[in-house]
N, C-alpha and C positions, 0 to 999 in steps of 0.2 A: 504493499499499500503506500502510497505516496502520502507525504505530509503539506499541508496549507496552513498559512497563517492568516487569520480574519482580524483586521485590524479596524476598531470602532471608534471613532471622533465624535464626540457629541457636539451637537449644533445649538446655537442660542435659545432655539425654543425647546429643548429637551427639558423635561419636567421629572421625569423619574419613574412616573406613573408604572413603565414597563418592566421596572427592573425585577419584581418579585416573578412573574412569567418568565422573564429573561433565565434568571437563576434555575427557575424548575426547568427550563429546556437545555441549559448547559448540564444540569444533572442527568436528565434522561440520555444524553450524547455520552457522558460519561460511564453510565451504567452500560451504553451498548458498546462500550470500547472504542468509540469513534473520536472522543474528546482526549487529548494527549496532556495538554494544559489550558490553564485559564487564569484570567486576574485581571482587576483593574489598574489604571494608572493611578500612582499616589498624589498626583494635582489633580484628581476628577475630573479630566479631560476625556475619560474615554476606559479604554481596555482591549485585550487581545485574547484570541486563544487560539488553539493548535489543533486541526482535525484530522484525521487519516481518513482517506478516500482514493478511490480509483481514479478520479480525473477532477479537472479543474470544475467541470459542468456539475459534478455531484457535489464539490467542497461549495460551490455557489448556491446551489439548491439548498442545502442544509444551513447556510448562514441566512439565506433569504426566508426560512421557516421561523426565524428567530424573533419572537416577539417584538423585541427592541428594534430589528430590522424593520419590521411591520407597523411600526407608530411613526416610521418615518421621521425621527428626529435626529438620526445619527447616519454619520457617512459610515458603509462598510466598504473596506476593500480586501479582497481575495487574492491571496499569490500562493503560488507553489516556492515551499520551501525547501531547500537542502539541509535541513537540521540533524543533527545527530544527537 
């Protein structure tokens, strides 16, 4: 499986209302062994997580299912990452 970095940047209109659902989604990915690591930035501007997926398209679809993505108050960037 390939690894993908999902970089999340909060926008000024971010309210945080989707954080509980986002955290539940992240936990589901962890339980399915899709999530490698996740965390927020200490300056509260966003966060990132690492996914395992077969393709960029699959990783993007997983990121787009994140409730915080669907709230449309954050910018999500998904990049294949050669992390070890």
